[in-house]
C-alpha positions in Angstrom: -220.3 35.1 -25.0 -218.4 38.6 -25.0 -214.6 39.0 -24.0 -212.3 41.3 -22.0 -208.9 40.0 -22.5 -206.0 41.2 -21.5 -201.9 40.9 -20.7 -199.9 43.1 -18.9 -197.3 40.3 -17.9 -194.7 41.9 -20.4 -193.7 45.2 -21.4 -195.8 45.2 -24.0 -199.4 45.0 -22.9 -202.1 43.2 -25.6 -206.0 43.9 -24.8 -208.1 42.0 -26.7 -211.9 42.4 -26.9 -213.5 38.8 -28.5 -217.4 37.9 -29.5 -218.0 33.5 -29.3 -214.5 32.9 -30.9 -214.7 36.4 -33.4 -212.0 38.8 -32.8 -213.0 42.4 -32.6 -210.5 44.3 -32.6 -207.3 43.8 -30.4 -204.5 46.2 -29.3 -200.5 46.1 -28.2 -199.2 49.0 -25.7 -197.5 49.7 -23.1 -199.6 48.3 -19.6 -200.7 50.9 -18.0 -202.5 52.1 -20.9 -205.3 48.8 -20.7 -207.9 50.2 -19.9 -207.8 53.6 -22.2 -206.9 50.5 -24.9 -210.3 48.1 -23.1 -212.1 51.1 -24.0 -211.5 52.3 -27.6 -211.9 48.4 -28.5 -214.8 48.8 -26.9 -215.8 52.0 -29.2 -214.7 50.5 -32.4 -216.8 47.1 -31.9 -219.9 49.4 -30.9 -220.6 47.9 -27.2 -221.4 49.2 -24.6 -219.0 47.9 -21.7 -221.8 46.5 -20.1 -222.4 44.4 -22.5 -218.9 42.6 -22.0 -220.1 39.5 -19.4 -216.3 38.1 -19.5 -212.8 39.2 -18.2 -209.8 37.0 -18.9 -206.7 38.4 -17.8 -202.8 36.6 -18.2 -201.5 35.7 -14.9 -197.9 35.5 -15.6 -195.3 34.8 -15.3 -193.7 38.2 -16.2 -192.7 41.6 -14.2 -194.5 41.7 -10.5 -195.6 45.5 -11.2 -197.3 44.8 -15.2 -199.3 41.6 -13.6 -200.7 43.8 -10.5 -201.3 46.7 -13.0 -203.6 43.6 -15.2 -205.0 41.7 -11.8 -206.2 45.5 -10.2 -207.5 45.9 -13.4 -209.5 42.5 -14.2 -210.7 42.8 -10.3 -211.6 46.8 -10.7 -213.4 46.1 -14.0 -214.9 43.1 -12.9 -216.5 44.8 -9.3 -217.9 47.5 -11.9 -219.2 45.2 -14.9 -220.5 42.8 -12.7 -218.5 40.2 -15.1 -216.8 37.3 -13.5 -213.3 36.3 -14.6 -210.5 33.6 -15.8 -206.9 33.7 -15.6 -204.7 32.0 -18.0 -200.9 32.1 -17.8 -198.9 34.3 -20.3 -196.1 31.3 -20.9 -199.6 29.5 -22.3 -200.8 32.0 -24.4 -197.2 32.9 -26.1 -197.0 29.4 -26.9 -200.7 29.4 -27.8 -199.9 32.3 -30.8 -197.0 30.1 -31.6 -197.7 26.2 -32.4 -194.3 24.2 -31.9 -192.4 27.0 -30.7 -191.2 27.4 -26.7 -192.1 30.1 -24.9 -189.7 31.9 -23.1 -190.0 35.6 -21.0 -187.9 37.8 -19.5 -187.9 37.7 -16.1 -184.9 40.1 -14.9 -182.0 39.5 -13.1 -180.9 37.4 -15.6 -183.4 35.3 -15.7 -185.8 33.9 -18.2 -188.8 32.2 -17.2 -190.0 28.9 -19.1 -191.9 25.3 -18.8 -190.5 22.4 -17.8 -192.4 19.7 -18.7 -196.1 21.8 -19.0 -194.7 24.1 -15.3 -193.7 27.2 -14.9 -190.1 27.4 -13.8 -187.4 30.8 -13.0 -183.7 30.0 -14.6 -180.5 31.7 -16.1 -181.0 31.4 -19.8 -178.1 29.0 -20.3 -179.1 26.6 -17.0 -182.7 26.3 -19.5 -182.3 22.5 -21.5 -182.4 23.7 -25.1 -183.8 21.5 -27.8 -181.6 21.7 -31.1 -183.7 22.8 -33.5 -186.7 23.5 -31.6 -188.2 27.3 -31.9 -188.2 29.8 -29.3 -190.7 32.8 -28.8 -191.1 35.8 -26.4 -189.4 38.6 -25.1 -186.9 36.0 -22.9 -185.6 34.5 -26.1 -185.0 37.7 -27.7 -183.1 39.5 -25.1 -180.9 36.2 -25.0 -180.8 35.3 -28.9 -177.0 34.1 -28.5 -177.4 31.5 -25.7 -179.7 30.2 -27.7 -178.5 30.4 -31.1 -175.5 28.7 -29.6 -177.3 25.6 -28.9 -178.8 25.2 -32.1 -182.2 27.1 -31.2 -183.7 29.0 -32.8 -185.1 33.0 -32.3 -187.5 34.0 -34.8 -186.8 38.0 -35.9 -187.2 40.2 -32.8 -189.8 41.5 -34.7 -191.7 38.4 -34.7 -195.5 39.2 -33.7 -195.2 35.2 -31.7 -193.0 37.3 -29.6 -196.2 38.4 -27.7 -198.2 37.4 -25.8 -201.9 38.2 -27.9 -204.8 38.7 -26.0 -206.8 37.3 -28.1 -205.5 33.5 -27.5 -206.1 34.5 -23.9 -209.7 34.5 -24.8 -209.5 31.7 -26.8 -207.9 29.8 -23.7 -209.7 31.2 -20.8 -211.9 28.7 -18.2 -213.8 28.3 -15.5 -214.8 32.2 -15.4 -216.1 33.2 -11.0 -214.9 35.4 -8.8 -212.0 38.1 -9.7 -209.6 37.1 -6.8 -209.6 33.6 -8.1 -207.3 35.1 -11.0 -203.9 34.4 -8.3 -201.1 35.6 -9.9 -197.6 33.3 -10.8 -194.8 35.1 -9.5 -192.3 31.7 -8.9 -190.1 34.3 -6.6 -190.0 37.0 -4.2 -190.5 40.2 -5.6 -187.3 42.8 -5.2 -188.7 45.1 -2.6 -190.4 42.5 -0.4 -186.3 40.6 -0.6 -184.9 44.3 0.3 -187.6 44.9 3.8 -185.7 40.7 4.4 -183.1 41.3 7.4 
């Protein structure tokens, strides 16, 4: 199966083209460039876009705008290529790229997205239960490095590739391909714009 995978939940978007588990190409850029990256990867691999048999997309949690970009792109590509879609949580993608490490994504507003008993949560970094000696990865761990390291946790250097949710792992984790609208975003809280409209 030829899979186009991408994640736009964080400030660094990743896009990959994978065939039967073999990585044909991968790129990292900004969320708005995901379509451009997908076209470039297909051209570099010498495959026609119509040959894509499945689309795997990161479902967050993460940036509200980034998630919307990713899901709208997945739906548009699914419609134009007649390819089914599978959603993959971004925290699971980060964990897959850093075996043994715990994923933490910047939630903005002074909060982070993390996992607790396998379920995604949003919490202030200082309120997150941190394991001494454990390794934490993701842009949330980098941003709040001092909070983690003050509790004897390990955060790799800022430029460590384990901090990025690489699309190759999305392709590997993707299951249950189906209708594009079945790939639901993981928000965990109300978006700022909607919050501002509430009385």
